[in-house]
C-alpha positions in Angstrom: 64.1 108.6 49.3 61.5 110.3 47.3 59.3 108.3 44.9 57.2 110.6 41.8 54.8 108.9 40.5 53.3 109.4 37.4 49.8 109.0 37.1 49.5 111.7 33.5 48.8 108.9 30.2 50.4 111.1 28.0 53.3 111.9 30.2 54.4 108.0 30.7 53.7 107.8 27.0 55.6 110.6 26.0 58.3 109.3 28.8 58.2 105.9 27.2 58.6 107.4 23.2 61.7 109.3 24.8 62.9 106.0 26.1 62.8 103.4 22.5 64.0 106.6 21.1 67.3 106.8 23.2 67.5 102.9 22.7 67.5 103.3 19.5 70.1 106.1 19.0 72.7 103.9 21.3 71.8 100.9 19.2 73.0 102.3 15.4 75.6 104.2 17.5 76.9 100.7 18.4 77.5 99.9 15.1 81.0 100.3 13.1 81.9 103.6 11.0 83.7 103.5 7.9 86.8 104.2 8.7 88.0 107.8 7.4 91.1 106.3 5.7 90.0 105.5 2.0 93.4 105.7 -0.1 96.1 103.2 1.0 99.8 104.3 -0.4 102.1 101.5 -1.3 106.0 101.8 -2.1 108.1 101.3 -5.1 107.0 98.2 -6.7 105.5 96.4 -3.7 101.7 95.7 -3.5 101.6 94.7 0.3 99.7 96.3 2.9 101.4 97.8 6.0 100.1 95.9 9.1 98.5 99.2 10.1 97.0 99.3 6.4 95.6 96.0 6.8 93.7 96.8 10.3 92.2 99.3 8.2 91.1 96.7 6.2 89.7 95.3 8.7 87.1 97.8 10.0 86.3 98.4 6.0 85.0 94.7 6.3 83.0 95.0 9.9 81.6 98.1 8.3 80.9 96.4 5.3 79.2 93.6 7.0 77.2 96.2 9.5 75.7 97.5 6.3 75.0 94.6 3.8 73.8 96.6 1.4 77.1 98.6 1.0 79.2 97.2 -1.8 83.0 98.8 -3.2 85.1 99.4 -5.9 88.6 98.9 -4.8 91.3 100.9 -7.8 94.3 100.3 -7.9 97.1 102.4 -9.3 101.1 102.9 -9.8 103.6 105.6 -10.4 104.0 105.8 -14.5 108.3 104.0 -14.7 107.9 100.9 -16.0 106.0 99.3 -18.7 102.3 99.8 -18.8 101.6 96.2 -18.8 103.8 95.5 -15.8 101.6 98.6 -14.1 98.6 97.2 -15.3 98.9 94.0 -13.7 101.0 96.0 -10.3 97.7 97.6 -9.6 95.2 94.5 -10.0 98.0 92.9 -7.6 97.4 96.2 -4.8 93.6 95.8 -5.2 93.8 92.3 -5.1 95.6 92.8 -2.0 92.8 94.2 -0.2 90.1 92.4 -1.5 91.7 89.0 0.0 91.8 91.3 3.1 88.0 92.0 3.0 86.8 88.3 1.8 89.3 86.9 4.7 87.0 88.5 7.2 83.6 87.0 5.5 82.7 90.1 2.9 81.1 88.3 -0.2 83.0 88.5 -3.4 79.9 89.9 -5.2 80.0 92.8 -2.6 83.6 93.9 -3.8 84.9 95.0 -7.5 88.7 95.3 -8.2 89.7 97.4 -11.1 93.4 98.0 -11.5 94.4 101.7 -13.7 97.6 101.3 -14.2 99.1 104.2 -14.4 96.3 106.4 -16.1 94.6 107.8 -13.6 97.7 109.8 -11.2 96.3 111.7 -7.8 98.4 114.3 -8.8 101.0 114.9 -11.6 102.7 112.4 -12.8 106.3 112.8 -11.2 104.4 112.2 -8.1 105.0 109.3 -8.3 105.2 108.1 -3.9 100.9 109.6 -4.0 100.0 107.5 -7.5 101.4 104.3 -5.9 98.0 103.7 -3.9 94.8 102.2 -3.5 91.1 104.1 -3.7 87.6 102.5 -1.8 85.1 103.6 -2.9 81.4 102.7 -1.3 78.1 102.1 -3.2 74.7 101.6 -2.2 71.2 101.2 -3.6 70.6 104.4 -1.5 73.4 106.6 -2.9 72.6 105.2 -6.5 69.3 107.0 -6.0 70.4 109.9 -4.6 72.8 111.0 -7.7 
């Protein structure tokens, strides 16, 4: 076996910097990433999330735990069927169902904004009911606000 002994302080210092930089990158890679899914869809007159959607929301909670500067707006929406008062109520139920999951995972209520839009902000045309029965997550942070 051959052992290489470096007697060059500059080279040793550079090697230490590279090693520290790699350790920092690896530490950052271990933190949870923001899940790609930001929209969740519902059946007609439903407000409960599927098991799959609940699992994804738990991943959002893990991301928020790792990034305490982040807050989230949960926007509930409905299609245009039915009375507007009921749609406003249903859209809040949808948003609250997601907020409840985040809170159960340890996210403080002060970091969660719940908004029910009823049928006022359709994703597509009002006739595309299935696409409009949804909730959207919007992340915010001080860094994002400064960049705008």
